[in-house]
Phi, psi and omega in degrees: 000134177279129175293154175277126184257121178289148181258340178268149185288132177265008187231078178300335177298308178302321183291326178291318184290325184285320173304316171306315179290323173297322176300311181299319186293317178298317176298320178296330186280324180290325183267006176055041179267091180298323179287334175290322179291311183303326189280356186251357188248138168284161189300322181250040174303149177237135172239131171256117190287168193279320188265303190262357176064034169298138180259126179249106194249126171102143174306315175303307179299324183286318175301325178291320177298314179293322179301315180293324182292323179293329173286347179299141173233132351293150179282140176265125177263117180259139182230137168246135181246104176300132167263323184214149169228129176239109176268137180296146165270352184240348180218152183278066179219163180205163178241131172249136169227147181182202187238149178237155176207149170251127178233133175299132177312128176100352184237167184245339181277127175300139165262350170205149180202167184174203181235163181211156162236140183225133173256132184245150171229137181261132171211130182067023180083004179248135172263133181233152172285136172256327181203149168220143178232138185232152175228124176274125179242354175190000000 
């Protein structure tokens, strides 16, 4: 018999911490704050982009990609909005799923949007991103 795996988080403290970390990440993106972004990434974090599925492997590579993104004009402000956060009952990991969008600075209309999943890991009382995968839907 296959055990039932709960889809709702049985760890509300983890969910609150991850949602707070996501809010901090969104603020860091809006503020172009590379130090704040770096603090939320594990050293070996992986990001798979939404359109061309490019793989950005490692904290240094991701920070370099964000630095390039922040210098673009007009700049695109990306926001991730979590729909669900499911924390493991057996490991210090969690899965976040939600919607993302990119809006040109000074505009309100999204120029790109879609869905994402993110894996988080807690170490030393801090939740950090391990991996994110994005799908562009519009």
